[in-house]
PLY file of the C-alpha trace (Angstrom):
ply
format ascii 1.0
element vertex 735
property float x
property float y
property float z
element edge 734
property int vertex1
property int vertex2
end_header
47.78 -16.40 17.62
46.24 -13.32 19.23
47.37 -11.22 16.27
44.86 -13.07 14.08
41.87 -12.13 16.26
39.85 -9.22 14.91
38.02 -7.27 17.61
34.71 -5.75 16.49
32.40 -3.51 18.50
29.10 -5.37 18.72
26.98 -2.19 18.58
28.81 -0.84 15.52
28.55 -4.17 13.72
24.82 -4.44 14.43
24.24 -0.91 13.16
26.16 -1.54 9.97
24.56 -4.93 9.34
21.06 -3.58 9.95
21.61 -0.65 7.61
22.88 -3.05 4.93
19.83 -5.26 5.45
17.48 -2.28 5.35
18.92 -0.95 2.10
18.79 -4.43 0.57
15.07 -4.65 1.37
14.48 -1.16 -0.03
16.39 -1.65 -3.29
15.96 -5.35 -4.03
12.46 -6.07 -2.77
9.96 -3.48 -1.62
10.27 -0.16 -3.49
9.63 0.22 -7.24
12.02 1.88 -9.68
10.73 5.24 -10.92
11.59 4.32 -14.53
9.57 1.14 -15.11
7.47 1.13 -11.92
8.51 -2.44 -11.12
10.01 -4.16 -8.11
12.81 -6.65 -8.86
10.56 -9.72 -8.57
8.03 -8.36 -11.08
10.79 -7.30 -13.48
12.39 -10.74 -13.30
9.11 -12.54 -13.90
8.38 -10.49 -17.03
11.95 -10.87 -18.32
11.99 -14.63 -17.72
8.70 -15.00 -19.59
10.06 -12.89 -22.44
13.16 -15.11 -22.61
10.84 -18.13 -22.90
9.08 -16.31 -25.77
5.74 -16.41 -23.93
4.27 -13.47 -25.82
0.56 -12.79 -26.19
0.42 -14.65 -29.53
2.01 -17.86 -28.16
0.37 -20.69 -26.17
0.17 -20.44 -22.37
2.84 -22.21 -20.30
2.57 -23.74 -16.83
3.13 -21.20 -14.07
5.42 -23.61 -12.25
7.83 -23.50 -15.20
8.13 -19.70 -15.01
8.44 -19.72 -11.22
11.24 -22.29 -11.55
13.08 -20.19 -14.12
12.77 -17.03 -12.02
14.02 -18.80 -8.88
16.87 -20.62 -10.58
18.13 -17.77 -12.72
17.27 -14.45 -11.09
15.40 -14.44 -7.77
16.66 -16.96 -5.18
13.83 -16.49 -2.68
10.69 -18.46 -1.85
8.57 -19.82 -4.67
5.41 -18.59 -2.91
6.52 -14.97 -3.11
7.27 -15.28 -6.84
3.96 -16.96 -7.59
2.00 -14.43 -5.52
3.64 -11.59 -7.45
2.81 -13.35 -10.74
-0.80 -13.91 -9.68
-1.30 -10.26 -8.79
-0.07 -9.14 -12.22
-2.81 -11.32 -13.75
-5.69 -10.01 -11.59
-7.79 -7.33 -13.30
-9.16 -6.25 -9.90
-5.63 -5.61 -8.59
-4.00 -4.06 -11.67
-5.33 -1.25 -13.81
-3.63 -2.92 -16.79
-2.77 -6.59 -16.36
0.74 -7.60 -17.45
0.16 -11.35 -17.38
-2.56 -13.27 -19.19
-3.57 -16.03 -16.80
-5.33 -19.25 -17.74
-6.99 -20.98 -14.82
-7.95 -19.93 -11.31
-6.04 -16.79 -10.35
-8.19 -15.93 -7.36
-11.24 -13.68 -7.24
-12.27 -10.28 -5.99
-14.19 -12.13 -3.23
-10.96 -13.31 -1.67
-10.82 -16.85 -3.06
-7.19 -18.02 -3.25
-5.59 -18.88 -6.61
-4.98 -22.45 -7.64
-1.54 -23.97 -7.15
1.10 -23.03 -9.72
1.06 -26.54 -11.15
-2.53 -26.02 -12.30
-2.41 -22.51 -13.79
-0.86 -21.29 -17.04
0.40 -17.89 -18.13
1.74 -15.78 -20.95
2.49 -12.08 -21.39
-0.24 -9.61 -22.30
0.08 -7.22 -25.23
0.72 -4.38 -22.76
3.57 -6.31 -21.13
5.15 -6.83 -24.55
5.26 -3.04 -24.94
7.33 -2.92 -21.75
9.86 -5.42 -23.10
10.36 -4.13 -26.64
13.83 -3.54 -28.10
15.76 -5.19 -25.25
18.08 -6.66 -27.89
19.01 -3.18 -29.11
21.22 -2.27 -26.14
18.74 0.28 -24.78
19.12 -0.67 -21.09
22.01 -1.88 -18.97
22.33 -5.51 -17.94
23.93 -6.87 -14.77
25.08 -10.25 -13.49
22.46 -12.38 -11.80
22.96 -13.56 -8.21
25.54 -16.23 -9.12
27.15 -14.44 -12.06
26.20 -17.06 -14.64
23.82 -14.99 -16.79
22.76 -11.38 -17.28
19.49 -9.68 -16.37
18.21 -6.16 -17.18
18.64 -3.48 -14.54
15.38 -1.93 -15.72
12.82 -2.65 -18.44
12.27 -0.17 -21.31
8.62 0.23 -20.32
7.03 2.28 -23.09
3.91 2.18 -20.92
4.16 4.58 -17.90
3.64 1.62 -15.58
4.46 3.34 -12.27
1.46 5.66 -12.46
-0.86 3.34 -14.39
-0.52 0.27 -12.17
0.73 1.99 -9.02
2.70 0.20 -6.32
2.36 -0.97 -2.73
5.43 -1.86 -0.66
6.68 -1.90 2.91
10.41 -1.66 3.57
12.42 -1.05 6.75
11.29 2.28 8.17
9.46 3.34 5.00
6.56 2.39 2.78
5.16 3.28 -0.61
1.58 3.47 -1.81
1.13 4.82 -5.32
-2.48 4.52 -6.56
-3.40 3.42 -10.07
-4.18 5.99 -12.77
-5.93 6.00 -16.12
-3.59 5.18 -19.02
-5.11 7.70 -21.43
-4.99 10.54 -18.89
-1.42 9.68 -17.89
-0.18 9.69 -21.50
-1.95 13.01 -22.14
-0.12 14.47 -19.12
3.24 13.12 -20.32
2.69 14.59 -23.80
1.78 17.93 -22.18
5.07 17.78 -20.28
6.99 16.99 -23.48
5.40 20.07 -25.07
6.24 22.25 -22.07
8.73 21.03 -19.49
7.93 24.08 -17.31
4.35 22.93 -16.84
3.00 23.29 -13.27
1.41 20.54 -11.21
-1.97 22.30 -11.40
-1.79 22.16 -15.19
-0.86 18.46 -15.12
-4.03 17.85 -13.11
-6.04 19.15 -16.06
-5.05 15.84 -17.68
-4.67 13.45 -14.72
-7.93 13.91 -12.82
-6.82 11.66 -9.97
-6.42 7.96 -9.15
-8.38 5.46 -11.24
-8.83 2.20 -9.33
-9.62 -1.09 -11.11
-12.54 -1.62 -8.72
-14.06 1.76 -9.54
-15.65 3.56 -6.61
-15.96 7.28 -5.95
-13.15 9.54 -4.65
-14.88 12.16 -2.47
-12.03 14.55 -1.58
-11.21 16.00 -4.99
-10.01 19.33 -3.56
-7.41 17.58 -1.38
-5.78 15.74 -4.29
-3.80 18.83 -5.32
-1.73 18.55 -2.12
-1.10 14.84 -2.80
0.22 15.52 -6.30
2.25 18.54 -5.20
3.98 16.89 -2.24
3.83 13.17 -3.05
1.97 12.37 0.18
-1.69 12.73 1.07
-5.01 11.07 1.71
-7.46 9.61 -0.78
-11.00 9.14 0.50
-12.81 6.59 -1.62
-16.29 5.15 -1.15
-18.24 2.40 -2.84
-20.86 3.25 -5.44
-24.44 2.73 -4.34
-27.80 2.64 -6.09
-31.27 2.68 -4.52
-33.73 0.19 -6.04
-37.31 -0.78 -5.31
-37.63 -4.06 -3.45
-40.49 -6.38 -2.56
-43.49 -5.33 -0.45
-42.81 -1.62 -0.82
-39.26 -1.83 0.53
-36.19 -0.04 -0.77
-32.94 -1.91 -1.41
-29.42 -0.49 -1.26
-27.33 -2.01 -4.07
-23.53 -1.73 -3.92
-22.20 -1.85 -7.50
-18.58 -0.79 -6.92
-16.34 -1.19 -3.87
-13.28 0.72 -2.59
-9.92 -0.59 -3.81
-9.08 -1.52 -0.20
-11.43 -4.51 -0.67
-9.88 -5.67 -3.97
-9.38 -9.39 -3.48
-11.27 -9.32 -0.17
-14.87 -8.43 -1.00
-16.19 -11.05 1.46
-14.78 -8.99 4.31
-17.17 -6.17 3.38
-20.06 -8.63 3.37
-19.00 -9.93 6.78
-18.95 -6.38 8.15
-22.51 -5.78 6.93
-23.64 -9.13 8.39
-22.10 -8.06 11.70
-24.19 -4.87 11.62
-27.31 -6.98 11.27
-26.31 -9.59 13.84
-25.39 -7.06 16.54
-28.22 -4.68 15.57
-25.84 -1.79 14.98
-28.15 -0.60 12.21
-31.65 -1.86 13.07
-33.17 -0.93 9.71
-31.10 -3.48 7.76
-33.03 -6.72 7.29
-30.72 -8.84 5.15
-27.75 -8.75 2.77
-27.02 -10.99 -0.19
-24.33 -11.14 -2.82
-25.65 -11.24 -6.38
-22.30 -10.50 -8.03
-21.46 -12.29 -11.28
-19.21 -11.93 -14.31
-21.04 -8.75 -15.25
-19.88 -7.01 -12.08
-20.43 -6.49 -8.36
-23.93 -6.44 -6.95
-24.36 -6.57 -3.18
-28.00 -6.10 -2.18
-28.77 -4.72 1.29
-32.47 -5.08 2.18
-33.91 -2.29 4.32
-37.07 -2.23 6.44
-40.16 -0.68 4.94
-40.48 2.98 5.85
-36.85 3.31 7.01
-34.84 6.46 6.30
-32.90 5.02 3.35
-30.37 7.87 3.17
-29.55 7.50 6.85
-29.01 3.74 6.41
-26.63 4.50 3.51
-24.71 6.92 5.75
-24.59 4.20 8.41
-23.05 1.75 5.94
-20.39 4.30 5.03
-19.62 5.02 8.69
-19.74 1.56 10.22
-18.04 -0.46 7.43
-15.09 0.04 5.10
-17.46 1.08 2.33
-15.86 4.47 2.85
-12.07 4.03 3.19
-9.05 6.29 3.47
-5.90 5.45 1.52
-2.71 7.11 2.71
-0.75 7.61 -0.49
3.01 8.05 -0.50
4.89 8.42 -3.81
8.11 6.80 -2.59
10.24 5.40 -5.42
13.84 4.51 -6.22
15.71 7.21 -8.13
19.25 6.06 -8.96
18.84 3.38 -6.25
17.98 6.00 -3.63
14.51 6.13 -2.05
12.85 9.48 -2.74
9.34 10.90 -2.41
8.43 12.63 -5.69
5.49 14.73 -6.76
3.55 14.01 -9.95
5.66 16.32 -12.12
8.92 14.81 -10.87
7.64 11.28 -11.60
6.71 12.31 -15.14
10.08 14.03 -15.59
11.97 10.89 -14.53
9.88 8.78 -16.92
10.43 11.18 -19.84
14.18 11.41 -19.14
14.30 7.61 -19.16
12.41 7.42 -22.47
14.83 9.94 -23.97
17.79 7.90 -22.74
16.58 4.55 -24.10
15.61 6.06 -27.45
18.98 7.76 -27.84
20.62 4.41 -27.15
18.21 2.68 -29.52
18.86 5.02 -32.44
22.61 4.98 -31.86
22.41 1.20 -32.08
20.21 1.32 -35.20
22.43 3.93 -36.81
25.51 1.77 -36.30
23.71 -1.32 -37.65
22.34 0.52 -40.69
25.71 2.09 -41.49
27.19 -1.39 -41.32
24.51 -2.77 -43.66
24.94 0.15 -46.05
28.67 -0.42 -46.10
28.16 -4.08 -47.01
25.55 -3.32 -49.67
27.76 -0.69 -51.27
30.54 -3.27 -51.36
28.30 -5.87 -53.02
27.12 -3.38 -55.65
30.69 -2.34 -56.36
31.72 -6.01 -56.52
29.06 -6.80 -59.12
30.62 -4.32 -61.54
33.98 -6.13 -61.29
32.71 -9.60 -60.68
34.97 -11.15 -63.36
38.06 -9.73 -61.65
36.88 -10.96 -58.27
36.27 -14.45 -59.66
39.79 -14.38 -61.13
41.21 -13.38 -57.72
39.32 -16.18 -56.02
40.43 -18.79 -58.56
44.05 -17.64 -58.38
44.27 -17.43 -54.55
45.67 -20.31 -52.57
43.90 -19.32 -49.28
40.84 -17.32 -48.23
43.07 -14.89 -46.36
45.09 -14.28 -49.52
41.90 -13.38 -51.41
40.69 -11.22 -48.54
43.99 -9.28 -48.38
43.78 -8.66 -52.11
40.23 -7.30 -51.83
41.08 -5.11 -48.86
44.65 -3.93 -49.50
45.32 -4.79 -53.16
47.96 -7.41 -52.27
48.52 -9.56 -55.37
51.59 -11.57 -54.31
51.08 -15.30 -54.74
47.84 -14.97 -56.75
47.80 -16.37 -60.28
46.24 -13.86 -62.70
45.45 -14.50 -66.35
46.81 -11.12 -67.45
48.95 -8.35 -66.11
46.01 -6.03 -66.61
43.92 -8.05 -64.15
46.80 -8.00 -61.64
47.09 -4.23 -62.02
43.35 -3.75 -61.51
43.42 -6.05 -58.46
46.19 -4.00 -56.87
43.85 -0.98 -56.81
41.12 -2.71 -54.75
40.34 -1.27 -51.32
37.19 -2.90 -49.94
36.56 -2.66 -46.19
36.83 -5.75 -44.06
33.05 -6.12 -43.80
32.70 -5.67 -47.57
35.43 -8.21 -48.24
33.81 -10.78 -45.97
30.40 -10.15 -47.56
31.90 -10.60 -51.05
33.55 -13.85 -50.03
30.25 -15.07 -48.54
28.14 -13.87 -51.48
26.06 -16.44 -53.32
26.09 -16.56 -57.09
22.34 -15.93 -57.14
23.08 -12.34 -56.13
24.31 -11.82 -59.71
20.77 -12.27 -61.06
19.28 -8.98 -62.28
16.29 -8.97 -59.90
18.50 -9.78 -56.93
20.77 -6.92 -57.90
17.75 -4.60 -58.12
16.82 -5.65 -54.57
20.24 -4.49 -53.41
19.57 -1.03 -54.83
16.11 -0.87 -53.20
17.51 -2.10 -49.90
20.26 0.47 -49.84
17.69 3.18 -50.57
15.59 2.08 -47.57
18.64 1.86 -45.33
19.72 5.34 -46.37
16.30 6.64 -45.27
16.65 4.83 -41.94
20.09 6.36 -41.42
18.71 9.81 -42.12
15.87 9.17 -39.65
18.28 8.02 -36.94
20.59 10.98 -37.46
17.64 13.38 -37.48
16.35 12.09 -34.13
19.81 11.92 -32.56
20.68 15.46 -33.65
17.41 17.10 -32.62
15.76 17.19 -29.19
12.55 18.26 -30.92
12.54 15.20 -33.20
13.32 12.92 -30.26
10.31 14.28 -28.36
8.18 13.98 -31.47
9.09 10.30 -31.80
8.30 9.62 -28.11
4.94 11.39 -28.43
4.15 9.37 -31.53
4.50 5.95 -29.88
2.79 7.16 -26.69
-0.23 8.17 -28.77
-0.18 4.75 -30.44
-0.15 3.06 -27.02
-3.05 5.25 -25.89
-5.07 4.35 -28.99
-4.38 0.64 -28.48
-4.84 0.18 -24.75
-6.54 3.19 -23.12
-9.90 2.49 -21.46
-12.53 4.82 -19.97
-12.06 6.03 -16.39
-13.56 3.71 -13.77
-13.31 5.86 -10.63
-15.46 8.95 -10.29
-13.93 11.99 -8.55
-16.05 14.53 -6.68
-16.06 16.70 -3.57
-18.56 15.36 -1.07
-19.05 15.27 2.67
-20.94 12.18 3.79
-23.65 13.12 6.25
-23.36 11.95 9.84
-25.26 8.77 10.55
-28.08 9.30 13.03
-28.66 6.35 15.28
-32.31 5.35 14.99
-33.51 2.93 17.62
-36.03 2.57 20.39
-34.83 3.88 23.72
-34.89 1.27 26.49
-33.53 0.58 29.96
-30.71 -1.94 30.22
-28.49 -3.35 32.91
-24.77 -3.27 32.18
-22.96 -6.18 33.82
-19.22 -6.85 34.20
-18.00 -10.05 35.86
-14.79 -10.49 37.86
-12.94 -11.67 34.75
-13.71 -8.49 32.82
-16.44 -9.81 30.51
-19.11 -7.20 29.76
-22.66 -7.42 28.38
-26.03 -5.73 28.62
-29.30 -7.43 29.55
-32.88 -6.21 29.66
-34.46 -5.30 32.98
-36.70 -8.37 33.02
-33.61 -10.61 33.06
-32.38 -8.93 36.26
-35.77 -9.26 37.90
-35.81 -13.00 37.20
-32.19 -13.54 38.31
-31.43 -14.73 41.82
-29.01 -13.06 44.23
-26.30 -15.69 43.82
-26.23 -15.08 40.07
-25.94 -11.31 40.52
-23.06 -11.74 43.00
-20.90 -12.97 40.09
-20.88 -9.45 38.64
-18.61 -6.80 40.15
-20.35 -4.06 38.17
-24.13 -3.73 37.85
-25.29 -0.43 36.35
-28.81 0.50 35.32
-28.53 2.62 32.19
-30.13 3.23 28.80
-29.16 1.96 25.39
-28.48 5.56 24.25
-26.03 6.09 27.11
-22.27 5.47 27.33
-20.10 3.58 29.79
-17.20 5.64 31.17
-14.14 3.87 32.57
-11.40 5.58 34.56
-8.08 3.71 34.73
-4.98 4.01 36.91
-3.03 5.68 34.08
-5.29 8.73 34.35
-7.35 8.04 31.22
-11.09 7.98 30.72
-12.44 5.52 28.12
-15.97 5.73 26.76
-17.95 2.93 25.14
-21.38 3.36 23.62
-23.82 1.01 25.32
-25.02 0.06 21.84
-21.54 -1.29 21.07
-21.76 -3.69 24.02
-23.52 -6.93 22.99
-27.01 -7.38 24.39
-27.24 -10.97 25.62
-29.07 -13.31 27.92
-28.01 -13.78 31.55
-26.42 -17.15 30.85
-24.29 -15.81 27.96
-20.75 -14.69 28.71
-20.26 -11.37 26.91
-17.01 -9.96 25.52
-13.80 -8.89 27.20
-14.00 -5.20 27.94
-10.34 -4.79 26.90
-11.40 -5.47 23.30
-13.77 -2.49 23.32
-11.26 0.13 24.47
-8.13 1.37 22.72
-5.54 0.15 25.19
-3.29 -2.89 25.52
-4.32 -3.71 29.10
-7.06 -1.99 31.06
-6.61 -1.37 34.82
-10.01 0.11 35.75
-10.72 2.06 38.94
-14.27 3.22 38.27
-17.14 2.24 35.97
-19.91 4.84 35.67
-22.59 5.71 33.14
-22.15 8.93 31.21
-25.49 10.24 32.45
-24.54 9.69 36.10
-21.07 11.15 35.49
-22.54 14.44 34.23
-24.45 14.81 37.53
-21.65 13.73 39.89
-18.47 14.93 41.48
-15.42 12.64 41.47
-12.67 12.23 44.02
-9.19 11.57 42.57
-6.29 10.31 44.72
-2.89 9.34 43.35
-0.29 6.91 44.64
1.91 9.84 45.73
-0.89 11.30 47.88
-2.28 14.08 45.65
-6.03 14.64 46.00
-8.69 16.71 44.22
-12.40 16.82 43.42
-13.53 17.29 39.82
-17.01 18.09 38.52
-18.28 15.33 36.20
-19.17 17.88 33.50
-15.41 18.32 32.95
-15.46 14.94 31.22
-18.05 15.80 28.58
-16.55 14.43 25.33
-17.44 12.59 22.16
-14.03 10.93 21.93
-13.41 7.32 22.87
-10.49 8.18 25.18
-9.29 11.37 26.91
-6.83 12.27 29.64
-8.84 12.49 32.85
-6.10 13.98 35.04
-2.50 15.11 34.99
-0.02 12.77 36.66
3.60 13.21 37.66
6.17 10.82 36.20
5.85 7.31 37.70
2.67 8.31 39.54
-0.65 6.50 39.15
-4.21 6.85 40.33
-5.25 4.62 43.22
-8.74 5.97 43.68
-11.50 7.47 41.54
-14.76 7.54 43.50
-18.14 9.18 43.12
-18.92 11.51 46.03
-22.40 11.22 47.52
-23.20 11.96 51.18
-19.72 11.22 52.54
-18.37 13.65 55.12
-14.91 12.28 55.88
-12.11 10.38 54.19
-9.60 7.82 55.44
-6.27 7.42 53.64
-4.18 4.32 54.43
-0.54 4.03 53.33
1.62 1.01 52.63
3.63 1.63 55.81
0.36 1.50 57.83
-0.06 5.20 58.40
-3.65 6.41 58.40
-5.07 9.91 58.10
-8.66 11.01 58.70
-9.89 14.42 57.59
-12.98 16.21 56.31
-13.78 15.96 52.62
-14.57 19.68 52.64
-10.81 20.31 52.86
-10.29 18.85 49.38
-10.54 21.62 46.74
-12.60 21.26 43.55
-10.20 21.66 40.59
-10.09 21.27 36.82
-9.53 17.80 35.39
-5.98 18.50 34.13
-4.72 19.91 37.43
-2.39 17.75 39.53
-4.23 18.18 42.83
-3.06 19.07 46.32
-1.23 17.09 49.02
-3.63 14.77 50.83
-1.18 13.20 53.28
2.45 13.70 54.16
4.33 10.54 53.17
7.63 9.33 54.56
10.31 7.98 52.19
9.28 5.03 49.98
5.71 5.12 51.27
2.62 5.34 49.06
-1.17 5.33 49.23
-2.60 1.84 49.49
-6.30 2.30 50.29
-8.96 5.01 50.51
-12.25 4.80 52.42
-15.09 7.33 52.33
-17.16 7.76 55.53
-20.76 8.93 55.69
-20.60 9.62 59.46
-22.68 6.63 60.52
-19.94 4.00 60.71
-18.36 3.47 64.07
-15.90 0.76 63.28
-13.58 -0.15 60.38
-14.13 -3.83 59.87
-11.29 -4.14 57.35
-8.79 -2.49 59.69
-10.23 -3.87 62.94
-9.96 -0.44 64.48
-12.56 1.90 65.93
-13.05 5.30 64.30
-12.88 6.87 67.75
-9.20 5.91 67.90
-8.47 7.80 64.66
-8.33 11.50 65.32
-9.49 13.94 62.65
-6.52 15.99 61.44
-5.89 18.52 58.72
-5.40 17.45 55.12
-1.70 17.11 54.38
-0.80 15.89 57.85
1.46 12.91 58.43
-1.26 10.74 59.94
-0.90 8.17 62.66
0.63 4.70 62.79
-1.96 1.97 63.08
0 1
1 2
2 3
3 4
4 5
5 6
6 7
7 8
8 9
9 10
10 11
11 12
12 13
13 14
14 15
15 16
16 17
17 18
18 19
19 20
20 21
21 22
22 23
23 24
24 25
25 26
26 27
27 28
28 29
29 30
30 31
31 32
32 33
33 34
34 35
35 36
36 37
37 38
38 39
39 40
40 41
41 42
42 43
43 44
44 45
45 46
46 47
47 48
48 49
49 50
50 51
51 52
52 53
53 54
54 55
55 56
56 57
57 58
58 59
59 60
60 61
61 62
62 63
63 64
64 65
65 66
66 67
67 68
68 69
69 70
70 71
71 72
72 73
73 74
74 75
75 76
76 77
77 78
78 79
79 80
80 81
81 82
82 83
83 84
84 85
85 86
86 87
87 88
88 89
89 90
90 91
91 92
92 93
93 94
94 95
95 96
96 97
97 98
98 99
99 100
100 101
101 102
102 103
103 104
104 105
105 106
106 107
107 108
108 109
109 110
110 111
111 112
112 113
113 114
114 115
115 116
116 117
117 118
118 119
119 120
120 121
121 122
122 123
123 124
124 125
125 126
126 127
127 128
128 129
129 130
130 131
131 132
132 133
133 134
134 135
135 136
136 137
137 138
138 139
139 140
140 141
141 142
142 143
143 144
144 145
145 146
146 147
147 148
148 149
149 150
150 151
151 152
152 153
153 154
154 155
155 156
156 157
157 158
158 159
159 160
160 161
161 162
162 163
163 164
164 165
165 166
166 167
167 168
168 169
169 170
170 171
171 172
172 173
173 174
174 175
175 176
176 177
177 178
178 179
179 180
180 181
181 182
182 183
183 184
184 185
185 186
186 187
187 188
188 189
189 190
190 191
191 192
192 193
193 194
194 195
195 196
196 197
197 198
198 199
199 200
200 201
201 202
202 203
203 204
204 205
205 206
206 207
207 208
208 209
209 210
210 211
211 212
212 213
213 214
214 215
215 216
216 217
217 218
218 219
219 220
220 221
221 222
222 223
223 224
224 225
225 226
226 227
227 228
228 229
229 230
230 231
231 232
232 233
233 234
234 235
235 236
236 237
237 238
238 239
239 240
240 241
241 242
242 243
243 244
244 245
245 246
246 247
247 248
248 249
249 250
250 251
251 252
252 253
253 254
254 255
255 256
256 257
257 258
258 259
259 260
260 261
261 262
262 263
263 264
264 265
265 266
266 267
267 268
268 269
269 270
270 271
271 272
272 273
273 274
274 275
275 276
276 277
277 278
278 279
279 280
280 281
281 282
282 283
283 284
284 285
285 286
286 287
287 288
288 289
289 290
290 291
291 292
292 293
293 294
294 295
295 296
296 297
297 298
298 299
299 300
300 301
301 302
302 303
303 304
304 305
305 306
306 307
307 308
308 309
309 310
310 311
311 312
312 313
313 314
314 315
315 316
316 317
317 318
318 319
319 320
320 321
321 322
322 323
323 324
324 325
325 326
326 327
327 328
328 329
329 330
330 331
331 332
332 333
333 334
334 335
335 336
336 337
337 338
338 339
339 340
340 341
341 342
342 343
343 344
344 345
345 346
346 347
347 348
348 349
349 350
350 351
351 352
352 353
353 354
354 355
355 356
356 357
357 358
358 359
359 360
360 361
361 362
362 363
363 364
364 365
365 366
366 367
367 368
368 369
369 370
370 371
371 372
372 373
373 374
374 375
375 376
376 377
377 378
378 379
379 380
380 381
381 382
382 383
383 384
384 385
385 386
386 387
387 388
388 389
389 390
390 391
391 392
392 393
393 394
394 395
395 396
396 397
397 398
398 399
399 400
400 401
401 402
402 403
403 404
404 405
405 406
406 407
407 408
408 409
409 410
410 411
411 412
412 413
413 414
414 415
415 416
416 417
417 418
418 419
419 420
420 421
421 422
422 423
423 424
424 425
425 426
426 427
427 428
428 429
429 430
430 431
431 432
432 433
433 434
434 435
435 436
436 437
437 438
438 439
439 440
440 441
441 442
442 443
443 444
444 445
445 446
446 447
447 448
448 449
449 450
450 451
451 452
452 453
453 454
454 455
455 456
456 457
457 458
458 459
459 460
460 461
461 462
462 463
463 464
464 465
465 466
466 467
467 468
468 469
469 470
470 471
471 472
472 473
473 474
474 475
475 476
476 477
477 478
478 479
479 480
480 481
481 482
482 483
483 484
484 485
485 486
486 487
487 488
488 489
489 490
490 491
491 492
492 493
493 494
494 495
495 496
496 497
497 498
498 499
499 500
500 501
501 502
502 503
503 504
504 505
505 506
506 507
507 508
508 509
509 510
510 511
511 512
512 513
513 514
514 515
515 516
516 517
517 518
518 519
519 520
520 521
521 522
522 523
523 524
524 525
525 526
526 527
527 528
528 529
529 530
530 531
531 532
532 533
533 534
534 535
535 536
536 537
537 538
538 539
539 540
540 541
541 542
542 543
543 544
544 545
545 546
546 547
547 548
548 549
549 550
550 551
551 552
552 553
553 554
554 555
555 556
556 557
557 558
558 559
559 560
560 561
561 562
562 563
563 564
564 565
565 566
566 567
567 568
568 569
569 570
570 571
571 572
572 573
573 574
574 575
575 576
576 577
577 578
578 579
579 580
580 581
581 582
582 583
583 584
584 585
585 586
586 587
587 588
588 589
589 590
590 591
591 592
592 593
593 594
594 595
595 596
596 597
597 598
598 599
599 600
600 601
601 602
602 603
603 604
604 605
605 606
606 607
607 608
608 609
609 610
610 611
611 612
612 613
613 614
614 615
615 616
616 617
617 618
618 619
619 620
620 621
621 622
622 623
623 624
624 625
625 626
626 627
627 628
628 629
629 630
630 631
631 632
632 633
633 634
634 635
635 636
636 637
637 638
638 639
639 640
640 641
641 642
642 643
643 644
644 645
645 646
646 647
647 648
648 649
649 650
650 651
651 652
652 653
653 654
654 655
655 656
656 657
657 658
658 659
659 660
660 661
661 662
662 663
663 664
664 665
665 666
666 667
667 668
668 669
669 670
670 671
671 672
672 673
673 674
674 675
675 676
676 677
677 678
678 679
679 680
680 681
681 682
682 683
683 684
684 685
685 686
686 687
687 688
688 689
689 690
690 691
691 692
692 693
693 694
694 695
695 696
696 697
697 698
698 699
699 700
700 701
701 702
702 703
703 704
704 705
705 706
706 707
707 708
708 709
709 710
710 711
711 712
712 713
713 714
714 715
715 716
716 717
717 718
718 719
719 720
720 721
721 722
722 723
723 724
724 725
725 726
726 727
727 728
728 729
729 730
730 731
731 732
732 733
733 734
């Protein structure tokens, strides 16, 4: 029995299974093929619709029918994922060239969801038909579907360079792809330039492809950086919305957003919400109102600005504080022979051209074989017409079809009744091919009519020309390229549209905060909720109310709040970013305003006070130092405030004022008292010096600063007179 038990190492099995899963996600779901630019689900949707004959000139069909076919025949996953993929191919704000013609509600650029699949209808667009042409001519390989019952194409012929034109977005295991959309006309021009000179450099290709061309338009503002993207296959694209300044009512100026970054395609309302948030929280005081006047003609978001405001500065504020200026991290990751690879623009074009060469060679080999077959049959029919009386005699004298066929092909006359020996002799000389013999046997008598016979001669002339064309293309690389260029130019003439996205080099000016300076109180309660209130609110508040707040700092709205945590970091928050509320309102959790998972604060201090203070740092392991507050002058939201050993943490960050002495209490109840003057002033990234000598497994628990006036430690219930002053670094005394 034990011999039948297979022992498997759990770690090895998990590694193997995870790698298999990861590769399955990469190949069968998330990453597009370099040849047709499609993921499997998109390819299967288009193929299923083509099989249902849902071309652009046919009526629309219910989306649910197509989703059902795709699920049942090719893609056994969730129906929602198939329908979502279908919907996206029908959205003109998502695709540079739509591949599906949708009838019904397919969502909107605002973010409205599409209607259920039972309500919408679809068919292929003309452009999609170009991607599916000639499938019946053996130009691509087919494979078994998931249950082996039918075949599906491994790749679509894709005469349109879909990968670059429509781009791709996908996230796999440990990798992702983001290929932006491009202009069809520019892309085809670049491919033709490559066909003319396969040694063309990337810089020369960029004379044709200016850069990405998003369906939502916008302005790309880092033109000079695009060369690195197209050379390496990875890089950043900075895109901003297009803005116009218009005259408003009562002498005001309005900012009108007419195009948005592609990052808001299908989510325009999010941009509106961000602008509303600026108004609500007074992050840009000069904005009065925002309204959406978009319609079928295009996007029109009107931002009303106060009279006399610096309009250019408000525009810069919109770019800085909303996603109106966005960064897209492009990554040209594609499948090449089922292997994920990052390609540059020239390599993508090369793979596409090589694919077009391959499918056209297969196409013309197929056509050549078919035309040779037709020519063979036509030659047989013409030859048969000249001896039609003999053939009729053979047919009348044969007892079976096979007997007549053998006579036509091999001249076998045994068993056939001929009228004369001469006819038998002539029949013995026949040598038609099998195809010719079958065509003669199937021939209708109407073919003997003069006009019908003339058609045979005309047809064979046309077929001979087609054979010559096929042989010419198959025997000449130059002719093959010429043919590819010809249909690419036709596609450009049919479907190319003007560029939508402008490309420039521009640096957006820094937004200058314009507001009235005022005093505020910054309050933090014991639960970590923070807010600012005006000074009059504090004056009116009673003492019991103020006791609820562990932090109460008088500051200005132009100041910043600095927070030191036990991990040795300093976080800064602009006071303007903290909501200004009434005393009875709660505020927001301070954790949401800093870039950390969980904040463990030791000190809250205003930036202005910090610049005029000295700070005492003490770590859990007993290291101490004093640091000048000017060391923490920064514009960043978080910096390292000190250097810590592994597993060490800060236990104290305090502002030094008039204190003369310091008490350090350890977990094992040792206490050390020494003069603060013994603590050296160091740089912020120094570790510090030993403050107290700790025994094994002991650590600093509490720190108390003494101004020389206290005579008794209420917390410790011990008189200061009983604690002798010793040197820094001493062991201390047991309480």
